[in-house]
C-alpha positions in Angstrom: -64.0 51.4 -136.9 -66.8 50.1 -138.7 -67.1 46.9 -140.2 -67.8 46.9 -143.9 -70.0 44.1 -145.2 -69.3 42.7 -148.3 -72.1 42.4 -150.8 -73.5 38.9 -150.8 -74.2 37.5 -154.4 -77.8 36.6 -155.4 -76.9 33.5 -156.9 -75.4 30.6 -155.0 -72.1 29.3 -156.2 -72.2 26.3 -158.7 -71.8 22.9 -157.3 -70.9 19.7 -159.2 -73.9 17.9 -160.0 -74.6 14.8 -157.8 -75.0 12.5 -160.8 -71.6 12.9 -161.8 -70.3 12.0 -158.3 -72.2 8.9 -158.2 -71.0 7.9 -161.7 -67.4 8.5 -160.9 -67.6 6.6 -157.6 -70.3 3.7 -157.6 -71.8 2.6 -154.4 -70.5 -0.7 -153.1 -72.9 -3.6 -153.1 -73.1 -5.9 -150.2 -70.7 -8.8 -150.2 -73.3 -11.5 -149.3 -75.1 -11.3 -153.2 -72.3 -12.4 -155.6 -72.6 -11.5 -159.1 -74.3 -14.1 -161.2 -71.3 -14.7 -163.2 -69.1 -15.3 -160.2 -71.6 -17.6 -158.7 -71.7 -19.8 -162.0 -68.0 -19.8 -161.8 -68.0 -20.9 -158.0 -70.6 -23.7 -158.9 -68.4 -25.0 -161.5 -65.3 -25.0 -159.4 -67.3 -26.9 -156.8 -68.4 -29.6 -159.2 -64.7 -29.9 -160.5 -63.4 -30.2 -156.9 -66.1 -32.9 -156.1 -65.1 -34.9 -159.4 -61.5 -34.6 -158.5 -62.3 -36.0 -155.1 -64.2 -39.0 -156.7 -61.3 -39.5 -159.2 -58.8 -39.7 -156.1 -61.0 -42.1 -154.2 -61.1 -44.6 -157.3 -57.4 -44.3 -157.7 -56.8 -45.1 -154.0 -59.1 -48.1 -154.5 -57.2 -49.2 -157.5 -53.9 -49.0 -155.8 -55.3 -51.0 -152.8 -56.4 -53.7 -155.2 -53.0 -53.7 -157.1 -51.0 -53.9 -153.7 -53.2 -57.1 -152.9 -52.7 -58.7 -156.2 -48.9 -58.2 -155.9 -48.9 -59.7 -152.4 -50.9 -62.7 -153.6 -48.7 -63.2 -156.7 -45.5 -63.1 -154.7 -47.0 -65.5 -152.0 -47.9 -68.0 -154.8 -44.5 -67.7 -156.3 -42.8 -68.1 -153.0 -45.1 -71.4 -152.5 -44.1 -72.5 -155.9 -40.4 -72.2 -155.1 -40.9 -73.9 -151.7 -42.6 -76.9 -153.6 -39.7 -77.0 -156.2 -37.3 -77.0 -153.4 -39.1 -79.6 -151.4 -39.4 -81.8 -154.7 -35.6 -81.5 -155.5 -34.7 -82.2 -152.0 -36.7 -85.5 -152.0 -35.3 -86.5 -155.4 -31.8 -85.7 -154.1 -32.5 -88.0 -151.0 -33.9 -90.6 -153.0 -30.8 -90.7 -155.2 -28.5 -90.5 -152.4 -30.4 -93.4 -150.6 -30.2 -95.6 -153.9 -26.4 -94.9 -154.3 -25.8 -96.1 -150.7 -27.8 -99.3 -151.1 -27.8 -100.1 -155.0 -30.2 -102.8 -156.0 -28.8 -106.3 -156.2 -28.8 -107.9 -159.7 -28.5 -111.6 -159.9 -25.4 -113.0 -161.5 -23.5 -109.6 -161.3 -20.4 -109.7 -159.1 -19.9 -107.0 -156.8 -16.9 -105.2 -158.2 -16.7 -102.6 -155.5 -13.7 -102.3 -153.2 -14.1 -103.9 -149.7 -13.8 -101.5 -147.0 -10.4 -100.7 -145.9 -8.8 -102.0 -148.9 -6.3 -100.1 -151.0 -7.0 -100.4 -154.4 -3.4 -100.0 -155.4 -2.3 -102.8 -153.1 -1.6 -105.9 -155.1 -2.9 -108.1 -152.4 -6.5 -106.4 -152.6 -6.5 -107.7 -156.4 -6.2 -111.3 -155.2 -9.7 -110.8 -153.4 -11.2 -110.5 -156.9 -11.3 -113.7 -158.6 -11.2 -113.7 -162.4 -9.1 -110.4 -162.3 -5.6 -110.8 -164.0 -2.6 -110.1 -162.0 -0.8 -106.8 -163.0 2.4 -107.2 -164.8 5.7 -106.2 -163.4 6.2 -103.2 -165.4 3.0 -101.7 -164.2 
């Protein structure tokens, strides 16, 4: 059998224009060149981050100063309490010493009970001249 040839059309088949394909699918730009708007945003972000870092550093320094001031204040308060305690201790010691050894006043009889004497013992009263004898009903 003989092969039959189909007639070939004289005009080529229509193709979609190339510009439509380009419009539908734009070419990708290299990543190394950011858009001007994106670059501006990144610059602003970098500036904000730098300001934030500066603020954080200032805050840390302020916290350090506050901690040091607190320690100083507590130490001063502790020193004042120590001084107050020392002053009170000395005052108590002086009073105790003055009570053990009262100053002698001329012409005033010593009315303290002699050591070993019982103040309820009637014989103890005899040791004090000028003291009246207790009555029988006492």
